[in-house]
N, C-alpha and C positions, 0 to 999 in steps of 0.2 A: 367594702369594709364599713362597718358601723362602729361608732365610738359613742359611748354613753358618758355624759358629763352631768355633774350635779349643777345646781344654780350658781354656786360660787365659782366653779370651774368655768362655766360659760362666761360669767362677768370678767373673770381674770383673762381668759383667752381673747374675749372681745376687746378688752382694754389694751392688751398687748398688741394685737393686730392693728387696732386703730392708731396707737402711738407710734408704731414702726412703719406704717405705710409711707409717710412723707419721706423718711430716710431712704427707703427702697426706691421710691420714685426719683429722688435726686441722684442716687447711684446709677440708676438705669439711664437717666438723661445725660449724665456726665461721662460715662465710660466711652472710650474710643474703640473698644473691641466689640465687633458685631456678635461674636460668640458669647461674650460675657453679658452684653445687652440682652440677647435672646434668653439667657438663663434668668436674668433679673426680671424681665418682663413676664416670663412664665411664673416665677415666684410671686410677683405682684398680682397677677391675674388670679392665682390660687388664693392669696390672702384676701383679695377683694371678695371673691366668691364665698369663702369661709365666713367672712365678716357679715355678709348679707344673710347667710344661712343662720348665723347666730343672732340675728335680729338687730344688727347695727348697720348704719350707713358707712361705707368706706370713706366718705368725705364729710368734713364738718358742714353743718347746716349753712353757715355763712358762705361757703364756696358754691353751694348749690344755687343760691339766689343770684349769683353774679352773672 
């Protein structure tokens, strides 16, 4: 499937993904359910891949240098 986005949509989606990755990471780390963790990790991986394809790093620059 291909999705066409204009520049504003790309910026909005990139910002949304970037802002919500930390919460998704926390939820995946804190859940006790293996099934739920698997679902959250699958979503996290997809979001990271989409963010990279949209031209953004999934992690803040400061965390890359640590």
